[in-house]
LUMMIGU-981618 format. One line per field, with one value per residue: residue number from 0; residue in one letter; x, y, z of N, C-alpha, C in turn. Coordinates in steps of 0.05 Angstrom, whole numbers. Layout:
zati [NUM_...]
gudo [a_...]
nc1 [X_...]
nc2 [Y_...]
nc3 [Z_...]
cac1 [X_...]
cac2 [Y_...]
cac3 [Z_...]
cc1 [X_...]
cc2 [Y_...]
cc3 [Z_...]
REM end
This chain:
zati [0_1_2_3_4_5_6_7_8_9_10_11_12_13_14_15_16_17_18_19_20_21_22_23_24_25_26_27_28_29_30_31_32_33_34_35_36_37_38_39_40_41_42_43_44_45_46_47_48_49_50_51_52_53_54_55_56_57_58_59_60_61_62_63_64_65_66_67_68_69_70_71_72_73_74_75_76_77_78_79_80_81_82_83_84_85_86_87_88_89_90_91_92_93_94_95_96_97_98_99_100_101_102_103_104_105_106_107_108_109_110_111_112_113_114_115_116_117_118_119_120_121_122_123_124_125_126_127_128_129_130_131_132_133_134_135_136_137_138_139_140_141_142_143_144_145_146_147_148_149_150_151_152_153_154_155_156_157_158_159_160_161_162_163_164_165_166_167_168_169_170_171_172_173_174_175_176_177_178_179_180_181_182_183_184_185_186_187_188_189_190_191_192_193_194_195_196_197_198_199_200_201_202_203_204_205_206_207_208_209_210_211_212_213_214_215_216_217_218_219_220_221_222_223_224_225_226_227_228_229_230_231_232_233_234_235_236_237_238_239_240_241_242_243_244_245_246_247_248_249_250_251_252_253_254_255_256_257_258_259_260_261_262_263_264_265_266_267_268_269_270_271_272_273_274_275_276_277_278_279_280_281_282_283_284_285_286_287_288_289_290_291_292_293_294_295_296_297_298_299_300_301_302_303_304_305_306_307_308_309_310_311_312_313_314_315_316_317_318_319_320_321_322_323_324_325_326_327_328_329_330_331_332_333_334_335_336_337_338_339_340_341_342_343_344_345_346_347_348_349_350_351_352_353_354_355_356_357_358_359_360_361_362_363_364_365_366_367_368_369_370_371_372_373_374_375_376_377_378_379_380_381_382_383_384_385_386_387]
gudo [m_g_h_l_a_h_t_r_i_g_a_e_e_l_a_n_r_l_v_e_y_r_r_h_l_h_q_y_p_e_l_s_g_e_e_r_k_t_t_a_k_l_l_e_w_l_s_e_a_g_i_q_t_v_d_y_g_l_a_t_g_v_i_a_e_i_g_k_g_n_s_g_p_i_i_a_l_r_a_d_i_d_a_l_p_i_q_e_e_t_g_f_p_y_a_s_r_n_q_g_k_m_h_a_c_g_h_d_f_h_t_a_a_l_l_g_a_a_i_l_l_k_n_k_e_s_e_l_q_g_k_v_r_l_i_f_q_p_t_e_e_k_a_v_g_a_l_q_v_i_e_s_g_a_l_e_g_v_k_a_i_l_g_l_h_n_k_p_d_l_p_v_g_a_i_g_i_k_e_g_p_l_m_a_a_a_d_g_f_v_l_e_v_k_g_q_g_t_h_a_a_v_p_e_v_g_v_d_p_i_v_a_a_s_q_i_v_t_s_l_q_s_i_v_s_r_n_l_s_s_l_q_q_a_v_v_s_v_t_r_f_h_s_g_t_s_w_n_v_i_p_e_n_a_v_l_d_g_t_i_r_t_f_e_e_n_a_r_a_t_v_r_e_r_f_a_q_i_v_e_g_v_a_a_a_y_q_v_k_t_q_l_r_w_i_q_g_p_p_a_v_r_n_d_n_r_l_a_e_l_a_r_e_t_t_a_a_l_g_l_t_a_v_e_p_a_q_s_l_a_g_e_d_f_a_y_y_q_q_k_v_p_g_l_f_l_f_v_g_t_s_g_s_r_e_w_h_h_p_a_f_d_l_d_e_r_a_l_p_i_t_a_e_f_l_a_e_l_a_e_l_a_l_r_a_l_s_e]
nc1 [-78_-138_-182_-215_-265_-312_-339_-366_-331_-342_-348_-309_-274_-256_-236_-192_-161_-153_-121_-71_-49_-48_12_39_59_74_123_152_169_179_218_204_193_211_175_173_169_125_84_88_59_10_-12_-12_-50_-93_-114_-123_-169_-195_-199_-193_-143_-103_-67_-22_32_58_113_116_70_-2_-61_-132_-196_-259_-327_-382_-387_-403_-430_-452_-412_-350_-316_-260_-217_-168_-103_-42_19_74_130_181_238_256_281_251_219_187_180_145_130_116_147_184_233_259_314_329_280_211_138_112_85_29_16_13_-33_-76_-64_-77_-134_-155_-153_-192_-236_-240_-245_-298_-325_-320_-359_-407_-414_-441_-481_-470_-471_-441_-364_-310_-252_-195_-133_-69_-25_40_93_85_101_139_110_101_71_24_25_46_15_-34_-13_3_-52_-85_-131_-163_-232_-261_-298_-302_-264_-242_-206_-166_-134_-107_-113_-82_-102_-150_-211_-222_-272_-293_-299_-266_-294_-295_-313_-287_-216_-167_-109_-48_-20_42_106_175_245_311_356_419_470_521_582_648_709_744_791_770_792_792_747_731_756_731_664_612_573_540_526_481_453_421_396_362_341_313_278_242_207_168_138_85_62_62_51_4_-62_-91_-132_-117_-81_-15_50_114_180_244_283_339_408_462_529_605_664_702_721_751_739_715_660_654_606_531_470_412_351_278_217_138_83_8_-58_-88_-93_-75_-54_-11_11_25_64_114_123_141_181_225_227_255_288_328_327_363_401_423_435_475_514_522_517_459_422_368_329_261_211_172_105_52_-16_-63_-110_-172_-238_-294_-362_-413_-389_-372_-418_-448_-403_-426_-467_-453_-430_-471_-510_-473_-469_-435_-388_-388_-344_-314_-255_-192_-158_-106_-26_5_25_-11_-6_-48_-82_-68_-103_-148_-148_-164_-201_-272_-259_-249_-226_-210_-202_-187_-201_-159_-134_-78_-26_23_44_38_98_133_180_158_106_41_-26_-93_-109_-164_-194_-186_-233_-269_-254_-252_-306_-328_-307_-326_-388_-382_-367_-407_-444_-431_-430_-483_-510_-481_-501_-548]
nc2 [-567_-577_-596_-547_-552_-561_-546_-508_-454_-429_-365_-346_-379_-377_-318_-336_-357_-331_-288_-326_-338_-288_-273_-312_-294_-249_-256_-281_-240_-230_-190_-158_-185_-224_-262_-321_-363_-338_-350_-401_-420_-394_-426_-466_-466_-445_-486_-528_-496_-514_-491_-465_-461_-424_-430_-373_-368_-329_-304_-297_-292_-304_-334_-345_-377_-375_-401_-433_-465_-422_-377_-312_-252_-236_-219_-184_-195_-170_-173_-151_-174_-167_-141_-98_-64_-58_-56_-88_-62_-75_-116_-157_-223_-255_-218_-198_-256_-252_-219_-139_-139_-127_-131_-75_-50_-71_-110_-160_-165_-147_-192_-229_-231_-226_-283_-297_-280_-308_-361_-353_-342_-381_-423_-402_-414_-442_-407_-358_-313_-315_-310_-307_-273_-286_-245_-248_-209_-194_-163_-93_-49_-32_-14_-50_-96_-106_-88_-136_-175_-158_-169_-224_-244_-242_-210_-208_-224_-196_-161_-122_-96_-104_-66_-67_-27_-22_18_68_103_100_81_6_-18_17_40_66_93_130_171_171_203_177_158_186_202_171_186_190_216_233_261_284_330_370_396_432_410_439_454_490_530_561_576_601_576_528_505_506_444_437_494_502_457_466_515_493_460_500_533_491_494_531_505_482_530_558_548_508_517_537_497_450_389_373_345_369_334_338_289_272_290_287_298_306_287_314_369_407_405_416_392_346_335_336_301_294_267_241_258_270_277_276_283_289_291_328_358_328_333_377_389_364_389_443_431_403_451_494_454_469_515_536_513_529_591_573_548_495_430_376_317_283_241_201_170_126_125_89_111_154_131_122_118_82_107_79_32_42_58_9_-5_22_1_-45_-37_-12_-55_-93_-71_-34_34_73_123_184_189_230_249_208_219_178_133_73_15_-13_29_17_-29_-8_24_-20_-42_-18_-7_-5_23_19_42_11_11_-3_19_33_56_72_99_80_38_53_32_7_-4_-26_-64_-66_-134_-148_-124_-158_-204_-185_-136_-189_-208_-156_-156_-207_-205_-158_-174_-208_-175_-137_-190_-191_-151_-137_-169_-161]
nc3 [252_236_190_152_115_109_152_204_234_313_326_369_362_311_317_350_317_282_302_314_262_238_281_277_223_224_264_229_184_114_58_9_-51_-32_-5_-5_51_70_22_24_72_68_30_56_92_67_37_87_94_62_13_-62_-96_-150_-197_-224_-239_-207_-177_-112_-71_-66_-111_-99_-99_-91_-98_-134_-198_-263_-266_-256_-227_-214_-160_-128_-72_-39_-3_18_30_36_86_117_112_171_248_285_352_393_434_446_453_404_376_310_290_250_228_231_201_197_201_200_176_186_146_163_191_151_114_155_170_121_100_145_120_85_103_119_73_44_74_62_15_-23_-28_-53_-100_-144_-153_-115_-106_-92_-73_-53_-47_-70_-52_-41_-27_-47_-87_-145_-144_-153_-199_-224_-213_-235_-294_-294_-305_-267_-251_-296_-315_-267_-227_-200_-147_-87_-25_30_90_158_203_254_272_283_319_343_303_280_210_153_92_36_-16_-86_-92_-41_-25_-46_-110_-108_-133_-157_-142_-169_-172_-200_-189_-227_-223_-210_-189_-133_-91_-28_-4_-62_-87_-129_-168_-188_-201_-155_-135_-86_-81_-113_-114_-71_-76_-112_-83_-50_-82_-99_-62_-77_-110_-90_-59_-98_-155_-154_-140_-76_-61_-76_-50_-46_-34_-39_-19_-13_2_14_15_-15_-19_-25_7_36_86_67_9_-47_-78_-138_-150_-135_-99_-99_-71_-69_-53_-86_-75_-95_-108_-164_-225_-257_-231_-214_-255_-275_-225_-241_-280_-265_-240_-273_-301_-260_-249_-289_-299_-249_-266_-312_-291_-246_-270_-274_-301_-300_-279_-282_-258_-257_-215_-223_-193_-166_-190_-154_-108_-120_-106_-119_-124_-119_-93_-51_-23_-13_24_63_81_95_147_169_167_200_244_258_256_208_184_151_125_129_77_53_46_38_-7_-43_-81_-93_-138_-179_-195_-198_-238_-274_-261_-223_-165_-88_-34_34_98_164_225_277_335_348_374_353_287_219_193_237_285_334_322_326_328_355_358_365_319_281_281_266_217_186_179_162_112_81_89_61_8_-2_-11_-51_-100_-99_-112_-161_-190_-200]
cac1 [-103_-152_-193_-247_-273_-342_-345_-371_-325_-354_-338_-281_-250_-241_-223_-162_-143_-141_-89_-54_-42_-21_23_65_72_96_142_166_166_194_204_190_197_223_154_170_161_96_69_81_47_-19_-22_-20_-81_-119_-112_-127_-199_-208_-203_-175_-125_-105_-38_-18_50_67_137_104_39_-30_-88_-151_-222_-292_-357_-381_-405_-388_-457_-448_-396_-329_-313_-240_-211_-133_-84_-19_28_108_140_191_265_254_287_224_230_164_190_119_132_115_163_202_257_279_337_319_258_182_108_119_55_11_9_-2_-67_-82_-68_-102_-162_-169_-159_-209_-256_-237_-265_-330_-342_-331_-374_-432_-406_-471_-503_-451_-482_-414_-346_-292_-220_-175_-112_-48_-6_66_103_66_127_155_95_103_60_-9_29_65_-15_-47_4_2_-78_-103_-149_-181_-264_-263_-326_-294_-244_-244_-180_-168_-112_-105_-111_-81_-116_-193_-215_-222_-300_-293_-293_-263_-297_-287_-304_-263_-186_-170_-96_-36_5_77_131_199_264_341_377_447_480_550_596_668_709_764_804_751_799_789_719_725_771_706_632_602_546_526_514_459_434_416_385_345_316_297_259_226_191_151_118_65_50_53_35_-20_-92_-94_-158_-102_-68_10_81_150_197_275_294_364_423_489_548_627_675_719_712_763_744_680_664_650_570_513_447_379_326_258_190_124_54_-12_-88_-97_-65_-69_-29_16_41_46_87_136_136_151_205_251_237_264_320_339_334_380_433_433_449_499_526_523_496_437_402_344_303_240_205_143_106_33_-24_-74_-126_-196_-260_-320_-386_-432_-378_-373_-453_-446_-384_-428_-499_-454_-426_-498_-516_-460_-468_-404_-382_-369_-334_-297_-219_-175_-146_-77_-13_15_21_-17_-9_-77_-89_-65_-120_-177_-151_-172_-241_-285_-248_-255_-204_-216_-186_-202_-198_-152_-139_-55_0_42_30_55_131_143_191_147_80_25_-54_-108_-124_-198_-209_-177_-248_-287_-251_-256_-335_-338_-299_-338_-404_-391_-367_-430_-470_-426_-435_-515_-519_-476_-519_-579]
cac2 [-540_-586_-587_-532_-550_-574_-547_-480_-451_-420_-330_-348_-404_-357_-300_-340_-381_-307_-289_-344_-329_-266_-270_-330_-275_-227_-269_-290_-227_-225_-167_-146_-205_-250_-275_-350_-380_-338_-363_-426_-409_-385_-448_-490_-450_-441_-520_-530_-493_-530_-468_-479_-438_-420_-423_-355_-363_-310_-320_-298_-282_-330_-327_-367_-367_-386_-399_-452_-452_-404_-361_-298_-230_-244_-192_-190_-188_-160_-169_-148_-197_-168_-128_-74_-75_-39_-69_-87_-46_-78_-136_-176_-248_-255_-204_-211_-269_-248_-199_-121_-152_-129_-119_-55_-32_-86_-131_-184_-160_-153_-222_-261_-217_-240_-302_-300_-276_-334_-388_-349_-350_-414_-427_-400_-425_-449_-386_-333_-302_-310_-318_-288_-284_-281_-233_-249_-192_-189_-126_-70_-37_-31_-15_-61_-122_-94_-93_-164_-186_-151_-172_-253_-245_-256_-197_-220_-233_-186_-133_-95_-103_-90_-78_-45_-10_-21_57_67_134_97_54_-16_-20_37_31_88_96_148_163_190_202_169_150_202_182_176_195_196_231_232_292_297_352_364_414_421_404_445_471_499_556_576_566_610_562_507_507_489_439_442_516_505_438_477_533_481_453_525_538_477_497_546_496_478_539_591_536_504_518_522_476_416_377_366_351_361_324_327_274_257_309_284_313_314_276_328_394_436_409_431_365_343_320_326_287_300_247_259_248_280_258_283_258_298_282_349_376_320_335_407_391_360_413_457_411_408_481_502_448_480_542_541_494_551_608_572_536_469_406_362_296_286_211_196_148_135_103_79_131_162_113_142_98_81_107_53_8_60_53_-16_-10_28_-11_-64_-30_-13_-78_-109_-49_-21_66_81_144_195_189_247_238_209_223_153_119_47_10_-20_41_6_-42_12_31_-36_-39_-10_-17_9_12_21_29_-7_27_-11_33_33_69_85_93_62_37_50_5_1_-10_-49_-63_-77_-154_-149_-115_-182_-220_-154_-143_-214_-217_-141_-168_-228_-191_-134_-185_-226_-149_-132_-198_-190_-124_-144_-197_-149]
cac3 [253_232_161_158_94_109_190_212_271_321_331_383_344_287_324_360_295_265_313_316_233_247_306_260_207_251_270_203_160_92_46_-22_-78_-22_2_-3_59_72_3_24_89_58_11_72_114_55_40_103_96_41_-8_-83_-108_-179_-206_-248_-247_-193_-159_-92_-66_-74_-112_-99_-110_-71_-114_-153_-231_-279_-274_-232_-225_-194_-143_-113_-46_-46_18_17_52_46_99_112_125_197_262_313_380_405_455_440_456_379_358_287_292_227_240_211_176_214_191_211_159_190_124_172_199_126_109_170_165_88_114_154_106_58_114_121_56_39_90_52_-16_-37_-32_-64_-123_-167_-141_-95_-124_-63_-81_-33_-63_-58_-53_-43_-12_-71_-108_-167_-141_-165_-230_-229_-203_-265_-313_-295_-313_-239_-248_-322_-300_-252_-239_-175_-122_-48_-5_59_99_184_205_283_283_290_331_333_306_255_181_140_70_24_-50_-96_-74_-17_-25_-62_-122_-105_-144_-135_-167_-165_-187_-198_-196_-235_-216_-222_-151_-127_-68_-9_-6_-86_-98_-159_-201_-193_-206_-129_-136_-66_-76_-135_-109_-42_-89_-121_-56_-37_-105_-104_-49_-82_-131_-80_-56_-125_-176_-152_-122_-57_-52_-88_-35_-56_-24_-48_-7_-15_31_8_-1_-7_-31_-14_30_57_87_53_-23_-60_-92_-168_-153_-102_-110_-89_-82_-56_-68_-91_-72_-103_-108_-184_-249_-264_-207_-218_-276_-261_-205_-255_-304_-249_-223_-296_-300_-229_-245_-318_-295_-230_-271_-328_-265_-233_-291_-269_-308_-284_-293_-270_-260_-244_-211_-229_-170_-170_-195_-131_-103_-122_-91_-130_-109_-120_-75_-21_-15_-4_41_91_82_109_167_184_183_221_278_258_248_190_180_123_137_118_50_62_28_34_-33_-43_-113_-100_-149_-200_-197_-195_-270_-294_-250_-211_-139_-59_-14_63_134_182_251_298_355_342_383_325_262_196_191_266_297_355_311_330_325_367_348_365_302_261_260_258_185_171_175_146_83_73_88_35_-20_-12_-15_-79_-115_-106_-135_-197_-211_-208]
cc1 [-127_-166_-219_-267_-306_-345_-346_-365_-343_-335_-320_-267_-234_-227_-195_-149_-130_-117_-63_-39_-27_-3_53_74_72_117_164_160_183_191_202_196_211_206_143_157_126_74_60_57_12_-29_-31_-50_-99_-119_-121_-161_-215_-218_-184_-164_-111_-82_-32_11_67_94_136_78_22_-51_-106_-181_-237_-309_-357_-397_-390_-414_-442_-421_-373_-319_-278_-236_-180_-131_-57_-1_56_109_154_223_272_264_266_229_201_167_170_139_131_129_179_222_275_294_339_301_226_157_105_85_20_-7_7_-25_-81_-91_-85_-128_-176_-169_-181_-236_-266_-250_-290_-346_-343_-349_-402_-420_-421_-480_-495_-470_-454_-390_-331_-264_-206_-148_-86_-28_13_77_99_74_136_136_99_86_35_1_33_25_-31_-39_6_-36_-95_-133_-169_-215_-270_-282_-310_-274_-245_-208_-181_-135_-123_-95_-112_-90_-152_-190_-227_-263_-308_-280_-292_-260_-307_-293_-288_-235_-181_-131_-74_-22_20_91_151_218_288_341_403_452_504_560_627_690_743_771_783_759_789_764_715_737_748_683_618_571_530_506_477_450_419_394_360_328_307_269_237_201_167_127_87_49_47_50_14_-39_-77_-108_-140_-77_-41_35_100_169_227_288_326_376_450_508_575_637_700_718_738_765_711_694_649_615_550_488_430_365_302_234_168_98_28_-39_-93_-78_-56_-54_-13_31_53_68_115_140_153_186_229_249_256_292_333_347_363_402_441_439_471_520_539_510_479_435_386_330_284_235_182_127_74_5_-42_-102_-155_-220_-280_-341_-398_-420_-378_-401_-458_-430_-414_-460_-479_-439_-446_-508_-499_-456_-444_-403_-375_-364_-314_-276_-205_-159_-119_-59_8_7_12_-27_-32_-93_-83_-95_-147_-170_-161_-206_-245_-275_-263_-238_-205_-199_-199_-187_-178_-129_-106_-52_14_35_55_81_147_155_178_109_65_-3_-62_-113_-152_-207_-207_-215_-274_-281_-252_-285_-349_-328_-319_-372_-408_-385_-394_-447_-453_-436_-465_-521_-503_-491_-549_-581]
cc2 [-561_-568_-575_-532_-544_-560_-518_-473_-434_-382_-335_-365_-388_-338_-307_-357_-349_-291_-302_-341_-302_-265_-297_-311_-255_-234_-272_-276_-232_-200_-173_-162_-225_-265_-302_-362_-362_-343_-390_-441_-407_-408_-464_-489_-456_-474_-532_-526_-502_-508_-473_-454_-436_-406_-397_-357_-344_-325_-320_-289_-310_-319_-350_-361_-392_-380_-423_-449_-430_-380_-342_-273_-251_-219_-212_-180_-185_-161_-165_-165_-187_-147_-105_-75_-56_-61_-64_-78_-60_-83_-147_-199_-261_-239_-214_-226_-269_-212_-176_-133_-149_-122_-91_-37_-47_-101_-160_-182_-165_-178_-240_-257_-223_-262_-314_-294_-296_-361_-375_-349_-378_-434_-432_-395_-433_-429_-356_-334_-293_-318_-300_-294_-277_-269_-232_-239_-193_-159_-102_-48_-22_-27_-22_-90_-126_-98_-117_-181_-183_-166_-201_-258_-245_-240_-201_-229_-217_-163_-120_-111_-93_-92_-59_-38_-12_11_57_81_125_78_35_-17_7_29_62_84_120_148_182_186_203_170_173_175_189_168_188_201_232_250_290_315_359_387_410_430_421_456_488_531_575_566_577_590_541_517_479_477_441_469_519_480_453_501_512_472_469_525_516_478_515_532_487_505_566_580_522_508_510_504_447_410_366_362_340_354_317_313_261_280_300_294_314_295_291_359_408_420_413_408_368_351_330_318_294_271_260_246_265_269_284_268_272_300_309_361_363_321_366_399_376_375_432_453_416_436_491_491_458_503_552_530_523_572_598_549_512_450_391_341_293_259_214_174_143_113_101_112_137_136_130_110_102_92_89_39_19_63_28_-26_-1_17_-34_-57_-27_-40_-104_-97_-34_12_67_117_156_194_215_224_235_205_205_143_83_39_-9_1_33_-13_-30_29_7_-42_-29_-19_10_4_29_25_26_-1_-3_-6_34_61_85_83_77_60_47_30_-3_-2_-33_-39_-78_-104_-158_-138_-143_-191_-199_-151_-160_-219_-195_-150_-188_-209_-173_-152_-198_-205_-149_-157_-201_-164_-124_-152_-178_-140]
cc3 [255_199_166_133_97_143_186_234_278_320_346_373_323_299_334_339_285_275_316_282_234_267_284_229_211_265_253_183_143_73_19_-42_-57_-2_7_19_73_49_10_41_86_43_33_89_91_39_66_104_70_8_-33_-91_-133_-184_-237_-246_-229_-172_-137_-93_-79_-81_-114_-97_-104_-95_-127_-178_-232_-284_-253_-247_-209_-182_-128_-89_-52_-12_13_41_49_74_94_130_153_228_281_333_391_429_463_440_416_358_329_294_273_234_219_196_201_196_214_199_168_170_139_181_171_122_126_171_138_92_126_137_89_74_123_95_40_56_78_19_-34_-48_-54_-94_-141_-150_-130_-106_-96_-75_-53_-43_-46_-67_-63_-39_-32_-93_-137_-158_-153_-189_-238_-230_-237_-283_-316_-301_-298_-242_-275_-305_-287_-254_-218_-162_-101_-34_10_65_136_188_239_298_289_297_327_327_282_226_167_106_65_-6_-58_-89_-53_-8_-43_-90_-115_-125_-131_-156_-156_-186_-180_-217_-202_-238_-229_-196_-155_-94_-55_-19_-42_-101_-129_-192_-202_-197_-175_-132_-114_-65_-96_-129_-88_-54_-103_-105_-48_-54_-112_-86_-52_-103_-112_-72_-75_-144_-179_-138_-98_-47_-63_-73_-58_-38_-47_-27_-14_16_37_6_8_-27_-16_0_53_69_81_20_-28_-75_-122_-165_-134_-112_-89_-91_-61_-64_-73_-91_-84_-109_-145_-206_-261_-251_-210_-234_-281_-246_-224_-260_-290_-246_-242_-293_-286_-233_-267_-312_-275_-243_-295_-312_-259_-246_-286_-297_-292_-305_-283_-276_-236_-239_-201_-219_-178_-179_-160_-130_-107_-127_-117_-117_-105_-94_-54_-8_2_18_73_91_100_137_181_197_199_254_273_256_228_182_162_143_110_102_67_45_17_0_-30_-79_-125_-119_-175_-213_-205_-223_-291_-296_-229_-174_-110_-46_10_77_148_195_269_318_359_364_375_296_246_193_210_275_315_339_309_332_345_350_353_334_279_254_257_232_177_162_162_116_72_64_58_5_-24_-21_-51_-96_-126_-115_-157_-202_-220_-232]
REM end
């Protein structure tokens, strides 16, 4: 591709290069924690651009920096790099070549856009009023990658962090900006209900875990409707119910899996408290034993007001459209960064026909250079603002 360190490439060449980056990543998706070839490719592309990488000991993922000297603040830009265990059904020439794996959430887009922002920032390196730290984060889909980055020390010294996600239902050129809660806390649960097996013809001899588990499923639906304010958004979903192996046997056990999504910490605590009370009450009523395991997910994404205002200024300067997006009940481990430093998570319009995680997911690649330029300009503006 050639060395880009001291070369200002034109807009058309940059756009083509970003499409090339994105399509290569799309063809070779890697699951969470397995992003070794992706990491190697990122190191290669960053080296070609003359951008310095910093080794923080991460097994996968890349940290890089742009900016000279030790004066001024550090702003972080983050993109996630992992894919999903989904068989692609797009039929595109650049479709996944890795069976059962697909960039069905657009992390290839995020990565390519951040590479584009890095190239643009590198060309302005001498003008930056501080440093920009690039975080190409692994393992977002398992919601632990951000914690790995934090534990590595890569967030040390950072004054603010910026991240984004493609949004298929927004048009290209639209930037979704919202202060406060944007994406939900995402917790999971596994509940085992233990009864006593017996022949289906003599249920009175045993203890039926299916009846008890069914009552739990039904009762859980009252938490959101009767224990939370109607002004608080929350979801309690049982997504797996497994029990039994034969039509004429009442089984010993039943297992329920599911997820809880909330925006406010008090609602998060209320849901978990009522969940446990319902399980305990039903268990006593139906004479079953239960074992409840919580899967602690990331907290809610809560955006910094000042950074949101800087993002609106950037959209205006670039002639883009700032919109206030609806809150999403999807989870995002970017929230862990926001527990440490002020952060802003944005939605970028990609005019897609399918939602995230669909096997035919795709997006409009014309959004790539727009996103790269937006990220670069916002990072420059944030550096200036934090230097004042």
